[in-house]
A tleap script that builds the chain and sets N, CA, C and O, in Angstrom:
source leaprc.protein.ff14SB
mol = sequence {
  NMET LEU GLY LEU GLY PRO ARG GLU ILE ILE
  ILE LEU ALA ALA ILE LEU LEU LEU LEU PHE
  GLY SER LYS LYS ILE PRO GLU LEU THR ARG
  SER ILE GLY GLU ALA ILE ARG HIE ILE ARG
  ASN GLY PHE SER ASP VAL ASP LYS ASN LEU
  THR THR THR GLU GLU LYS GLU VAL CLYS
}
set mol.1.N position { 1.780 8.637 -11.336 }
set mol.1.CA position { 1.415 8.375 -9.941 }
set mol.1.C position { 0.221 9.243 -9.573 }
set mol.1.O position { 0.382 10.319 -8.996 }
set mol.2.N position { -0.952 8.784 -9.902 }
set mol.2.CA position { -2.217 9.441 -9.560 }
set mol.2.C position { -2.323 10.857 -10.104 }
set mol.2.O position { -3.115 11.647 -9.590 }
set mol.3.N position { -1.560 11.198 -11.113 }
set mol.3.CA position { -1.622 12.517 -11.693 }
set mol.3.C position { -1.045 13.612 -10.818 }
set mol.3.O position { -1.363 14.787 -11.002 }
set mol.4.N position { -0.203 13.243 -9.872 }
set mol.4.CA position { 0.415 14.235 -9.001 }
set mol.4.C position { 1.735 14.689 -9.607 }
set mol.4.O position { 2.590 13.874 -9.953 }
set mol.5.N position { 1.884 15.993 -9.730 }
set mol.5.CA position { 3.133 16.541 -10.220 }
set mol.5.C position { 4.092 16.805 -9.074 }
set mol.5.O position { 3.755 16.586 -7.910 }
set mol.6.N position { 5.274 17.271 -9.399 }
set mol.6.CA position { 6.276 17.538 -8.357 }
set mol.6.C position { 5.799 18.564 -7.330 }
set mol.6.O position { 6.084 18.439 -6.139 }
set mol.7.N position { 5.081 19.564 -7.793 }
set mol.7.CA position { 4.604 20.604 -6.882 }
set mol.7.C position { 3.626 20.033 -5.855 }
set mol.7.O position { 3.709 20.348 -4.668 }
set mol.8.N position { 2.702 19.193 -6.318 }
set mol.8.CA position { 1.721 18.597 -5.407 }
set mol.8.C position { 2.385 17.665 -4.400 }
set mol.8.O position { 2.002 17.630 -3.230 }
set mol.9.N position { 3.382 16.910 -4.858 }
set mol.9.CA position { 4.092 16.005 -3.956 }
set mol.9.C position { 4.835 16.785 -2.883 }
set mol.9.O position { 4.840 16.387 -1.718 }
set mol.10.N position { 5.458 17.886 -3.262 }
set mol.10.CA position { 6.169 18.718 -2.283 }
set mol.10.C position { 5.192 19.306 -1.276 }
set mol.10.O position { 5.482 19.347 -0.080 }
set mol.11.N position { 4.042 19.761 -1.750 }
set mol.11.CA position { 3.033 20.322 -0.844 }
set mol.11.C position { 2.528 19.255 0.120 }
set mol.11.O position { 2.388 19.518 1.315 }
set mol.12.N position { 2.251 18.047 -0.388 }
set mol.12.CA position { 1.804 16.961 0.486 }
set mol.12.C position { 2.872 16.599 1.514 }
set mol.12.O position { 2.555 16.352 2.678 }
set mol.13.N position { 4.126 16.565 1.093 }
set mol.13.CA position { 5.215 16.254 2.025 }
set mol.13.C position { 5.314 17.319 3.110 }
set mol.13.O position { 5.539 16.990 4.275 }
set mol.14.N position { 5.152 18.584 2.750 }
set mol.14.CA position { 5.209 19.661 3.736 }
set mol.14.C position { 4.049 19.560 4.724 }
set mol.14.O position { 4.233 19.769 5.923 }
set mol.15.N position { 2.870 19.244 4.228 }
set mol.15.CA position { 1.706 19.095 5.111 }
set mol.15.C position { 1.918 17.932 6.073 }
set mol.15.O position { 1.635 18.055 7.264 }
set mol.16.N position { 2.416 16.799 5.565 }
set mol.16.CA position { 2.700 15.654 6.434 }
set mol.16.C position { 3.728 16.006 7.493 }
set mol.16.O position { 3.596 15.611 8.652 }
set mol.17.N position { 4.750 16.748 7.097 }
set mol.17.CA position { 5.782 17.155 8.047 }
set mol.17.C position { 5.198 18.040 9.135 }
set mol.17.O position { 5.551 17.899 10.306 }
set mol.18.N position { 4.311 18.946 8.761 }
set mol.18.CA position { 3.683 19.819 9.756 }
set mol.18.C position { 2.735 19.052 10.674 }
set mol.18.O position { 2.689 19.310 11.877 }
set mol.19.N position { 1.985 18.116 10.114 }
set mol.19.CA position { 1.009 17.378 10.908 }
set mol.19.C position { 1.651 16.369 11.853 }
set mol.19.O position { 1.260 16.268 13.016 }
set mol.20.N position { 2.624 15.632 11.363 }
set mol.20.CA position { 3.157 14.517 12.135 }
set mol.20.C position { 4.530 14.774 12.742 }
set mol.20.O position { 4.925 14.069 13.670 }
set mol.21.N position { 5.249 15.739 12.258 }
set mol.21.CA position { 6.588 15.994 12.773 }
set mol.21.C position { 7.600 15.051 12.146 }
set mol.21.O position { 7.242 14.009 11.597 }
set mol.22.N position { 8.855 15.426 12.234 }
set mol.22.CA position { 9.900 14.661 11.551 }
set mol.22.C position { 10.148 13.301 12.191 }
set mol.22.O position { 10.653 12.399 11.521 }
set mol.23.N position { 9.811 13.126 13.461 }
set mol.23.CA position { 10.064 11.850 14.130 }
set mol.23.C position { 8.996 10.812 13.810 }
set mol.23.O position { 9.280 9.614 13.830 }
set mol.24.N position { 7.793 11.242 13.519 }
set mol.24.CA position { 6.688 10.308 13.278 }
set mol.24.C position { 6.594 9.851 11.819 }
set mol.24.O position { 6.000 8.809 11.542 }
set mol.25.N position { 7.163 10.604 10.895 }
set mol.25.CA position { 7.022 10.267 9.480 }
set mol.25.C position { 7.628 8.903 9.139 }
set mol.25.O position { 6.988 8.139 8.417 }
set mol.26.N position { 8.843 8.551 9.626 }
set mol.26.CA position { 9.347 7.199 9.323 }
set mol.26.C position { 8.430 6.095 9.848 }
set mol.26.O position { 8.242 5.077 9.181 }
set mol.27.N position { 7.864 6.287 11.026 }
set mol.27.CA position { 6.927 5.301 11.574 }
set mol.27.C position { 5.676 5.210 10.699 }
set mol.27.O position { 5.171 4.120 10.430 }
set mol.28.N position { 5.192 6.356 10.267 }
set mol.28.CA position { 3.995 6.401 9.430 }
set mol.28.C position { 4.230 5.693 8.098 }
set mol.28.O position { 3.404 4.887 7.670 }
set mol.29.N position { 5.350 5.990 7.444 }
set mol.29.CA position { 5.626 5.353 6.158 }
set mol.29.C position { 5.853 3.852 6.320 }
set mol.29.O position { 5.469 3.067 5.454 }
set mol.30.N position { 6.471 3.457 7.421 }
set mol.30.CA position { 6.676 2.030 7.686 }
set mol.30.C position { 5.327 1.330 7.863 }
set mol.30.O position { 5.112 0.237 7.339 }
set mol.31.N position { 4.435 1.960 8.595 }
set mol.31.CA position { 3.103 1.381 8.812 }
set mol.31.C position { 2.321 1.277 7.505 }
set mol.31.O position { 1.637 0.282 7.261 }
set mol.32.N position { 2.423 2.292 6.680 }
set mol.32.CA position { 1.738 2.265 5.384 }
set mol.32.C position { 2.308 1.150 4.513 }
set mol.32.O position { 1.561 0.434 3.846 }
set mol.33.N position { 3.631 1.003 4.519 }
set mol.33.CA position { 4.266 -0.066 3.751 }
set mol.33.C position { 3.828 -1.443 4.209 }
set mol.33.O position { 3.565 -2.320 3.387 }
set mol.34.N position { 3.747 -1.636 5.522 }
set mol.34.CA position { 3.299 -2.925 6.060 }
set mol.34.C position { 1.845 -3.199 5.683 }
set mol.34.O position { 1.485 -4.330 5.358 }
set mol.35.N position { 1.017 -2.163 5.727 }
set mol.35.CA position { -0.392 -2.332 5.362 }
set mol.35.C position { -0.519 -2.728 3.893 }
set mol.35.O position { -1.307 -3.609 3.551 }
set mol.36.N position { 0.249 -2.083 3.036 }
set mol.36.CA position { 0.213 -2.413 1.608 }
set mol.36.C position { 0.689 -3.843 1.389 }
set mol.36.O position { 0.125 -4.568 0.569 }
set mol.37.N position { 1.726 -4.253 2.118 }
set mol.37.CA position { 2.238 -5.618 1.996 }
set mol.37.C position { 1.177 -6.636 2.408 }
set mol.37.O position { 1.002 -7.658 1.744 }
set mol.38.N position { 0.470 -6.358 3.501 }
set mol.38.CA position { -0.587 -7.270 3.958 }
set mol.38.C position { -1.727 -7.355 2.945 }
set mol.38.O position { -2.270 -8.434 2.704 }
set mol.39.N position { -2.080 -6.237 2.366 }
set mol.39.CA position { -3.149 -6.219 1.365 }
set mol.39.C position { -2.738 -7.033 0.142 }
set mol.39.O position { -3.527 -7.823 -0.376 }
set mol.40.N position { -1.493 -6.840 -0.322 }
set mol.40.CA position { -1.017 -7.602 -1.483 }
set mol.40.C position { -0.984 -9.093 -1.179 }
set mol.40.O position { -1.369 -9.908 -2.017 }
set mol.41.N position { -0.528 -9.451 0.016 }
set mol.41.CA position { -0.502 -10.865 0.397 }
set mol.41.C position { -1.914 -11.444 0.432 }
set mol.41.O position { -2.132 -12.585 0.026 }
set mol.42.N position { -2.863 -10.660 0.914 }
set mol.42.CA position { -4.253 -11.109 0.947 }
set mol.42.C position { -4.797 -11.359 -0.445 }
set mol.42.O position { -5.458 -12.369 -0.686 }
set mol.43.N position { -4.520 -10.437 -1.371 }
set mol.43.CA position { -4.964 -10.625 -2.750 }
set mol.43.C position { -4.285 -11.832 -3.379 }
set mol.43.O position { -4.908 -12.572 -4.140 }
set mol.44.N position { -3.017 -12.031 -3.065 }
set mol.44.CA position { -2.283 -13.180 -3.594 }
set mol.44.C position { -2.897 -14.484 -3.097 }
set mol.44.O position { -3.052 -15.436 -3.861 }
set mol.45.N position { -3.247 -14.521 -1.809 }
set mol.45.CA position { -3.879 -15.718 -1.247 }
set mol.45.C position { -5.227 -15.998 -1.903 }
set mol.45.O position { -5.548 -17.148 -2.204 }
set mol.46.N position { -6.009 -14.955 -2.122 }
set mol.46.CA position { -7.314 -15.121 -2.775 }
set mol.46.C position { -7.117 -15.650 -4.187 }
set mol.46.O position { -7.843 -16.542 -4.626 }
set mol.47.N position { -6.139 -15.103 -4.898 }
set mol.47.CA position { -5.869 -15.550 -6.262 }
set mol.47.C position { -5.446 -17.019 -6.283 }
set mol.47.O position { -5.884 -17.779 -7.146 }
set mol.48.N position { -4.601 -17.417 -5.341 }
set mol.48.CA position { -4.172 -18.821 -5.262 }
set mol.48.C position { -5.362 -19.732 -4.974 }
set mol.48.O position { -5.493 -20.798 -5.575 }
set mol.49.N position { -6.221 -19.312 -4.059 }
set mol.49.CA position { -7.400 -20.121 -3.727 }
set mol.49.C position { -8.338 -20.265 -4.919 }
set mol.49.O position { -8.875 -21.344 -5.169 }
set mol.50.N position { -8.531 -19.179 -5.648 }
set mol.50.CA position { -9.394 -19.252 -6.829 }
set mol.50.C position { -8.798 -20.166 -7.886 }
set mol.50.O position { -9.515 -20.932 -8.530 }
set mol.51.N position { -7.481 -20.084 -8.064 }
set mol.51.CA position { -6.816 -20.921 -9.058 }
set mol.51.C position { -6.937 -22.394 -8.698 }
set mol.51.O position { -7.244 -23.219 -9.559 }
set mol.52.N position { -6.699 -22.731 -7.434 }
set mol.52.CA position { -6.793 -24.138 -7.037 }
set mol.52.C position { -8.234 -24.633 -7.109 }
set mol.52.O position { -8.472 -25.790 -7.456 }
set mol.53.N position { -9.191 -23.775 -6.786 }
set mol.53.CA position { -10.603 -24.153 -6.878 }
set mol.53.C position { -10.988 -24.418 -8.330 }
set mol.53.O position { -11.690 -25.385 -8.623 }
set mol.54.N position { -10.530 -23.563 -9.232 }
set mol.54.CA position { -10.828 -23.751 -10.650 }
set mol.54.C position { -10.189 -25.035 -11.168 }
set mol.54.O position { -10.797 -25.751 -11.964 }
set mol.55.N position { -8.968 -25.332 -10.724 }
set mol.55.CA position { -8.297 -26.556 -11.160 }
set mol.55.C position { -9.047 -27.792 -10.666 }
set mol.55.O position { -9.147 -28.785 -11.386 }
set mol.56.N position { -9.570 -27.735 -9.448 }
set mol.56.CA position { -10.331 -28.868 -8.906 }
set mol.56.C position { -11.628 -29.067 -9.675 }
set mol.56.O position { -12.046 -30.202 -9.906 }
set mol.57.N position { -12.269 -27.966 -10.074 }
set mol.57.CA position { -13.527 -28.068 -10.813 }
set mol.57.C position { -13.302 -28.635 -12.205 }
set mol.57.O position { -14.169 -29.326 -12.740 }
set mol.58.N position { -12.152 -28.350 -12.795 }
set mol.58.CA position { -11.853 -28.840 -14.139 }
set mol.58.C position { -11.634 -30.343 -14.112 }
set mol.58.O position { -12.018 -31.040 -15.050 }
set mol.59.N position { -11.025 -30.849 -13.056 }
set mol.59.CA position { -10.754 -32.292 -12.947 }
set mol.59.C position { -12.019 -33.001 -12.664 }
set mol.59.O position { -12.024 -34.225 -12.532 }
savepdb mol mol.pdb
quit
């Protein structure tokens, strides 16, 4: 995972806790998860469009 060891992950978690507080972290992680989901869906849609376009060109 990006070359991060356990120590770095713990340090990042502590910094996030200090910056955002314990109440905001679940909201933050939820927002990040939704953003990643939207990005993946966008890439999936682009891939589907390219595939259908290529199939039309072959016919």
